[in-house]
N, C-alpha and C positions, 0 to 999 in steps of 0.2 A: 590430550588436552586440547590442542590447537583446534581439532576437529569438533570438539564439543562447543567451543566459543564461536566458531563459523556457523554451526547449526543453530545456535541461541541467535546469534546476529540476524541470520536469515529468518527464522521465525518471529522475532521482534520488529524487524523491518517489514514484513508482510502484515503483521497486525498494525502497525502504524500507517501503513498505505491503506488498509482498510477503513481504519478510522478517520484519517484524514480525508480519503475520498467521500465517505459518507458525510461528513461535515460539510465539506465543500458543496457536495450535491444539495444538501438542505439549504445552504445560504444561497446558491445560485438559482436553484430550480424549484423551490417552495412554492412559490406563487403560481407558476406555469404547469407545473406537473402534479402538484400535491406532495406533502411531506413525505409520505412512506414511499412513494415510487422515486421522488428525487434522491431519498437516501440509499435505496437499492441500486440505482444507476450509477450514483457517485461511488459507492462501495465497489461495484463491479469494475469500473473503469479506473478506481484507485488502486485495486489489486492488480489489474492488467498492466498499467504503466509502472506501478511500484515494484512488481516482481522483476521486470527487466532491469529497473535500476539497482535494485538491491543485489542481484545477481551479478551483474556488470561490476558493481563496486567492491562486491566480495572477491571477485576473479582479480580485480586490480589489486586488492590487498595482499591476496596470496602470491602474487608476482613480486611485488615489491618487498 
């Protein structure tokens, strides 16, 4: 049961990182890059940084 909860937390964390990155990219780079490219780049960097944060957070929770 705990493994299912950790898997669900990982998937939801990655989805949240993707959405937050895309929203941030739109807000910051819409005028300079265009809306579509800014959303793609924000989503990419959101997932890259969010993955490390989510995995690190889950490891800490497993230890504690």
